[in-house]
N, C-alpha and C positions, 0 to 999 in steps of 0.2 A: 504494500500500500504506500502510495507517495506521501511524503511528509508535507503537512500543511504549515506554511510559514506564518509567523506572527502577523496578524492583520487587525483584529478587534482589540482596541486599547481603551481602558478607562483612565481618564485624567482627573485627578482630584486635587484642588487647591482652593482655599478660601479667598485668595486674591483673584478676583474675576479676570483682571487684565493679564495676570501671569498664566492662569489656566487657559485662557483663550489664545495666548501667544504660543503655548506648548501645543495646543490642538492644531493651530495653523501650521506649525513646523511639521508635525506628524502627518497631517493631511497632504502637505506639499510633497512628502516623501512616499506617498502611496498608501499610508496606513489609514485605518478607519477609527478615529478617536470619538469617544463619547465623553462629554465634559460635565463635571459636577463641581459645585462650590461648597456643598455641605456633605460631610461624611455619612450622615444617616441616610440621605437620599441615595448616595452611592451604594451603601449596604443593601438598601431595598432593591435596587436595580440588580445587584450581584446575586441576590437570592434566586432570581428567575432568569438571569442571562449568563451564558457562558462566554467568557472573553479570554484572549490570549495573554494579556499583560495588564497590570495595574501600575500607574505612575502616581504616587501620592506624596503630598507635602507632609512634613512632620509637625510643624508649628501651626496648629489650627485651634481656634478658641473653644468651641463647644466640645469637641472630641479631637484629641491630638492624633497624630499618625500612628503612635504606638497602640493606643486603645482601638483605633480603627483596624489595625493589623490583627490584634488579638481577637477581636470580634469576627473578622473575616475568616480567620483560621478555624474557628468553630464550625464553619460551614462544611469543612472537610473537602474543599476544592483545592486542587494543587495548581493554582494559577500563580505564576511568578510576580513578585512585587518589587518595584524599584522605588526607593524612598528619596525624597528631595530634602536635604538638610540645609538650614540657614545657619548663619554664625551663632554659635552657642548651643547648637543642637547636635553636635557630632557624637556626644555620648549617647544620645537617643538613637542616632543612626546605627551605632554599634549594637545597641540593645535590639534594634529591629532586625539586624543581621542574625543575632543569636536566636531570635524568635523564628526566623525562617525567611526573612526578606532576601531576595537574590542579590541586590546591590544598592548602593546609595550614591548620589551625586550632590556636591555642595554648591549652594548659590554663592555668588553668581556663576553661571556656567555658560559655555558656548553651545549652540545647538548641536554641533558635531559631537560633543561629549555625550549627550543623551542618545543620539543616533548610534554612536559607537557602542554604548552599553547595550542597546537593543539588538544591535547586530551580533555582539558576542553572545547574548542570551539566545538568539536565534540559532547560532551555530551549536551552542551547548545542547539545546533541546533537540535539535536535529540529530546530533551525535548520540544522545541518549536513546532516541527513537530507533536509530540504526542499530545500536547495540542490543536493544530489546528484541528487535526483529532477528538479528543474528543469533542471539541466545536461543530463541525459539526454533530457528532453523537447525542450529547445532544440536539442540536437545532432541529434535525429531530425528536427526541424522544418526544419533548415537543411542536411540532406544533399542531395546533388545530385538525388536522385530526387524531392525535393519541389519542384524548379524545373520547372514543367510545360512541356515542350517536346519536339517531335520533329523540328523543322525542321533542315535540314542546318547552317545557320549556328549555331544554338544548340548542336547536338551538337559542333560543332568547338570552340565556347567551353568546353563541359564538359571536353573532352579537354585543352585548354590549362590550365584551372584545376586539374585533377587532377594535372598534372605539376608545377605551381608550389607546391602547398600545403605541401610539406615544406621549402621554402626561405624564408629571411627577406627576400628581395628585395622592394623596394617595388613596389606595383602601382597603376596608374592605370586607373580604370574610367570610360569615357565613355559617354554615352547621354542621350537625352531624359528629361525628368521623367516618372516613372511606369513606366520600363522595368525596374526591379528592380535598380538598382545596389547598394543596400545588401544585398539578398538575396544577391548574388554575394559581396560582402565578407564577410558572415557565413558563407557556405558555405566560403570560403577558410579562415577562422579555425577553424570547428568540424570541419574535416577535416584540420587541421594538428596538429603536435606541441604547439601552444599551446592546444589546445581546452579544457584544464582551467583555464586562466587567463582573465583578463578580456577581453571584447570591449567597447571603449569607443568610442562614436560621438559626434561633434560636428558640427553644421552650421555651417560657417565664415561663412555669410551670415546666420545667425539671431542672432548675438551682437554687441552693439555693439562698435565698433572699440576703444574705450577699455578694454573689459573682456576682449577676446579674448586679449591677451598673458598676462594673469594666469590666464585659464581654461586656456590651453594649457601654460604653463610654471610656474604657481604664483607665489606672492609671499611675502615675509617680512613679519612683523608690523610695522606702522608704516611700510611702504614708500610708502604714499600714503594720502590721506584715505579713511577707511572700512576700511582694512586693520587691523581690530582684532585679528586673529590670523593666524598663518601659514596658508598654503593650499597644498595639494599640487596640482600641475598635472595635466592629463590625460595627459601623456606619462609622468609618474611613476606615475600610477594604472594605466596600461596596461602597465607594465613586466612583461615575461614573457609578455604577451599581444599583442593587436592594437589599434591605434588607427585608427579609420576617420574620415578627414577628408572629410566630405561638402561639396560645392560649394566645392572648393579654389580655383576661379577667382574667388571672392569675397574671398579673403584679401588684405588691404592690402599694398602693396609693402614697407612697413617690416617687417611680420611675415614676409613671404616671405624676406627676408634672414636673419632669425633662424631660421626653419624650415629653411632650407638648411644653416645651421651645425649645427643639432641633428642633422639626418640624416647629415651628413658625419662629425661627431665623436662621435655617439652619447652625448651628454651634454647636460644642460639646466641653465640657470642661472635660478633664480627671480628675479622682479622684486625689486630691493632687496638682493640678495645678491651677494657677490663670488666665491663658490666655485661650481664646477659639480658636478652630480651625475650619475653614470652612469645611463643608461637602456637598457632592452632591449625596445623595443616595435617590432613589425612595423607598418609604415605602409601602409595601403591608402587611396588618395585617389580621390575621384569628382568628376566635373564634368558639367554639362549644357552647358557652353560649349565653343566651339572655341578651345582654348588657343593654337593656332598663330596665329589671328587676334588673340588677346589679346596675344601677344608682339609682333606687328607694330604693334599700337596702343600698345605701351609699358605695358600694364596687367598683364603677367605676365612674370616673369623667365625668360629662356631657360635659365639654368643650373639653376634649380629644376625647370623642366619636364623637363629631361633626367635630373635626379636622381630624379624621381618616375616617369618613363616607362621604367623598366627592363622591366617587363612591362605592355603596354597591352591592355586588354580593351575592345572596342567592342560595347556591347549594342544590337542592332538594334531599331528601333521596331516596335510591333505590326503596323503596316500593311505591313512588309516581311517578316513571317513569318506570313502569314494561315493557313498550314497548321496552326499551333498553336492557332488560335481555337477549333475544336470541343473540343479537349482542355481548354482553359482554361475555356470555358463550363461544361462538365460538372463540372470541378473546383470551381468556385465554387457551382454548384447544389448539389452534395453538401455543401459546407461550410455553406451557409446552411440547408439542410434539417436538418442536425444541430444547428446553433445555435438555430434558431427552434422546432424540435420540442421541444428540451429546455426552452426558456423557457416554452413553452405546455403542457408535459407531455403531448404527443401521442405516439402510437405510431409516427409517421413515415409513416403510410399516407395516401394521397390528396393528397399534396403535390406540388409541382412537381418533375418528374424530367427534363424535357427542354424544348427550345425547338422551335417549329414550323419547318418548312423555310423559310417566308417570312421569319421572324425571323432565321434563320441567314444567309440571303442578304443581308438588310439589314446584319447585322453584318460580313459579308465585304466589302460595298461601302463601309462607313463608314471614314473615314481614321484614327479613334482618336487625336486629338491628345494625349489624356491617357494613352495607352498602356494597360498592364495595369491600372493603378490605376483608370482610367476604366471599363474593362470590368467590373472587380470591383464598382464602385459601381452600374453599370447593371444587373448581374445581381441585386444585392441589392434594388434598388428594384423590379425586375420581379417578383422572388420574393414580396415583401411584397404587391404589388398584385394578383398573379394569384390566381384562385380555384380553378382546376382543376389538373391535373397537367401542363399544357403552357403555356409562355409564348407568348402570341400578340402580334401587333403592336399591339393595343389598349392595352397597358400600357407601351409604349415612349415615351420623350420625343419632342418634336417634331423634335429635331435629326436624327432618322433619316429624316424625311420632307421635309426642306427641299429646295427646288429646287436644281438644280446651280448652283455658284458662277459668278459672272460670268466667271471665268478660263476655265472649261471651256466656257461658252456661247460666248465669243469664239473659242476654238480650234475648237470644233465648227462654227462658221460660216465657217471657213476665212479668217478675217480675218488677213492677214499683216502688219498694222501693228504694228511693235514698240512704238511709242509707246502705242497704245491698249491693247495686251495687257499692257504693263508697268504701266500705271496701274491696270488692273483687278486684276492680280496684287498690286500694292502695297496696294490697298484691302482685298483679301481677307486678306492677311497681317496687316494692322492689326486687322481685325475678329477674326481668330483669336487674335491675341496678347491683345487685350482680353478676349476670352471666357475664355481660359486663366487670365488673372490676375484675373478677376472685376472688371475695370474699373480695376485699379491701374495707372495710367499710367507710374509710375516703373519698375515691374517689366516692363511691356509694352515700354517703350523699350529696356530692357536686352536683352530677348529679340529685338527687331527690330534691335538694334545701331545705333540712331539716338539723337539727343539728345532729352531730354524736351521741349524747345522745338519741335523739328521734328515730334514726334509730335502736340503740341497743334495745330500748324498744319495737319497732314494730316487730323486728326479733323474740324476745321472745314471743310477743303476738300472732303472726301468726305461731309460731313453725316452723320457716324456718330453715332447716338443713344447717349447714355450710360445705357443701361438694363441693363447687365450685372450 
């Protein structure tokens, strides 16, 4: 719905000449002022008429501006009020602001001062309206109905999430990359009593270690080189709402200690400060790592794990819920039809509406290492390349037609050699990790849970080409 700019304005001033002058200025700028010289008559009018703004003097004989404002506020109408203060009424203007007035201007003032105040108010109201609309859209986007699934495992997850939304307890969401961990975190937030407050997300593996503490907890001005002004941390920013800590397994051990303290004491201390600040943020953490193994390796604190693991949601990979594939495929087809038909100003006719049975079989047989995110990208690519109303195998990438991996070939040949099967499986896992990380060996080594040096040796051993 389009925003309606400020138009109807009530002008109230017991000095007739001044009130008329204000009305003249406003009318000249395209506003529609209604002028009153007595507060009681203005209040009678406001009981039955909706207006966009009230401009009222403070110093009036029978009822001053403060009393007028108090009475008007009892009507329960959220109409902004700008007070006009003369010499000696500044204290009253401040009192009016405390009561709920939007702003005040001091006499004498230039017409531009009033017009600027109205313009700023107009921008503020429009921004609030846009934010309300956006919140409603986002809330709808992250309702559970928008998480496309009918498999039993996903329905069980929905049931668990609906039970925990109303509580502040920490939640740990585990799952492979691309399974939709953040989507679940947002669903928890937007279906909770905190929905009107902020949802703040941070990827703990994407911020350099030397900046992460400041990012999470904030810092004081001058606390380190480059700290030219004080900074509010994400915990404070999310106070009243939800803080989503993605890839929590990447958090350095030193910060794990500080995070544990924040979670236990519900207060945060900015870098360079000596006092702590209370915070009220619900924490949802997510990881694609096996934190139990990380604890055994000494890379993750056990006490922090149990503090985060009050509620544990494990999101299954797409290959383990293939009954959801047809639903997801149609969902993405509908989304891209709407997106690209709008961009190209088509009527939506003659575009891709379904996939062929052969393509669906290929989808069902494919392991989807990138999960739902990979499926979404695949559907978008196929939608763009398709010319008819059905996606056929001709527009699919080569990965859907690759021969069976050496692992499955070995198993199918009934080779019971553990040594040969293990080596074939190891090679396949390395290839898959390099494909998923687009050749980034450091990331691939972390996924494989081996050292970077060991990975380089095995890439050479298996003669794996670096063409990812």
